[in-house]
C-alpha positions, 0 to 999 in steps of 0.5 A: 980142944981142937977144930973137929966136929964130929957129925953122926947122921945115922939112924942105930949110930953108938958113940963109945969111949976107947980105953984110954979114954982118949978116942971116941969112936963111932959104929954104923949098925952095917958095921963100919967104923971111925975113930977120932981123939976126943981133944981134936974135936969141937963139937959132937953133931948127931941128928938123929936116933943115936946111942951116946955113952955115958963116958963120951959125954964126959969126955967131951966136957972134961975137953971143952967139946960141945955136943948137938942132938938133932930130931933128924925125922923124929918131932922136939927140939935140938938140945944143946951141951955147952961145956965151961970155961971155970977159969973165967968164973968172975966174968958170970959173976959180973954177968948175974949181977948185970942182970938184976942191974936193971939199966944195965939189963936193958942197955946189954940188951939195946946194943943186941937190936941196935947191932940186929938192924943194923946188921938187917940194913946191911945186909938189903943194902948187900942186894939195892932192898929199898928199907930206912930202920933209921927210925926204929933204930932210935926208937930203941935208946927210947924204950925203957923195958924189955917187952918195947925192945922185942915190939922192935926188933921185931916189927923190923926182922917183919919188915925186913924178911918182907925186902929180904924174900923178893930174891928167892924164886917163885920155885922155894915156896918161901912167902913169909916164916915160919918154923917149930915144923917150918914149910917150906925149903927155906925157912927148913934152911933158916931152921937149920941154920940158926941152929947150928950158929945158935950152938956156935955162939953158946959155945964161944960164949960159955968159954967164957964162963957165962951161964947161958941160961941168963940172958939180956933180950930173951929172959930165962926160960926152961932149956933154952940158952937164952945168952946164946940167943942174945948174941945169936940175934945179929948174926942171924941175917949174916945165916941168910946171906949165907945160906942165899948166898949158897943157893946162887952156887947151886949148892942147894936147889928144893928137891932137896928137900922133901915134907910130911904133914908132922916134920914139915919141910926138911931136908934128904939125905942128899941133902944134908950131905951137902949141907953139913959139909956146907956149914962147917968147912965153909958157913963157921967160918964166915961167921966167925967175925960175925959172933965174934964182933957180937958176942965182944959188945956182950963181955965190953959189959960185962968186962966193965962190971968184972973189975967193978966188982972187984974194986968197989 
């Protein structure tokens, strides 16, 4: 697995595999072509309508290259395709056993919520925004079901966003968190940032052989990588911070967005040409440690369970 990201962001693009099965060939309708070795890639990002051959998908799986399909200007959700690290299959067995053990499942969910609350507090402290999440953090270890835990997480996140949104100038029109579709530029950035970060943590977790459909905080649901969402929770405040810093640096302005009735607020072509390189050149480096730290919270418990499975 390499380190490059191949971004396909123009309508009518075609992705095919070379005759030797080692090179991905990208061709645009105007005749422009690009070629990149499969094993030089970490992921392929397709934004909008494009034609992707099944040979490319198979080669990506074999080379442990993840793929993410973004809806572009169309309605619909994003779609992730992750490779699996089969050498870690014992961890996946431990994941299944942990999920069906109510105490372990709740313990892992609590860890994710506490880590997120602490990350949110750290973000607000950086901006000297007064808050006190200590009571909520203490309550996490007193609840005994997932619904109550999600209630605490939701309450803290609401309070956090009320504080964090005060950092934004009125020209951004950011009043509250909204999505599907996002209604203002800040929400558009948050949705895109969380989507790409979710792909990265999902890719990381999949390399350990974990089943992304089986989460501990986010209950399994059709077509949802619940485990990736679990790992993503403590990373979200870091995404928030990165986006805010880039706006302060002048990388994005409200002029880089457009609004439609059906699809809400989206980055325009120029905005995307700025966002994606900045994300994969800078944000991925910035978020790498938070992502690995978040996954490590889960892996510690699962590795102990793997030990128990082998020696019980």
